[in-house]
C-alpha positions, 0 to 999 in steps of 0.5 A, a space after each residue: 499517520 500515527 502522529 507523523 507528518 506526511 512530509 517526514 514520511 515521504 522523505 524517510 521513504 525517499 519518495 516525492 510528495 506527489 507520489 504519496 498524494 496521488 496514492 492517497 487520493 486514488 490517482 495512482 495504484 500502489 505497487 507491491 514495492 510501494 506497499 513494502 516501502 509504506 509498511 517499512 516506513 510505518 513499522 508494520 507487517 505487510 501480511 497484516 496490511 494485505 490480510 483478507 485480500 483474495 489470492 489471484 487464483 482463488 478470486 478467478 476460481 470464485 468468478 468461474 463458479 458464480 
């Protein structure tokens, strides 16, 4: 992660290592709160990370049109 150790990131985000490991390996879903903490820890904009994810109403409208 950008030259940082996972343990350093986890400690900075005030997480337990197991939570980060489970997210990383697809064993745990990322909550919006988790995503905000990850972006804060990586100094990145949450809008950039979520770009291209369809809005819930847009996604359900597309399914009904198909």
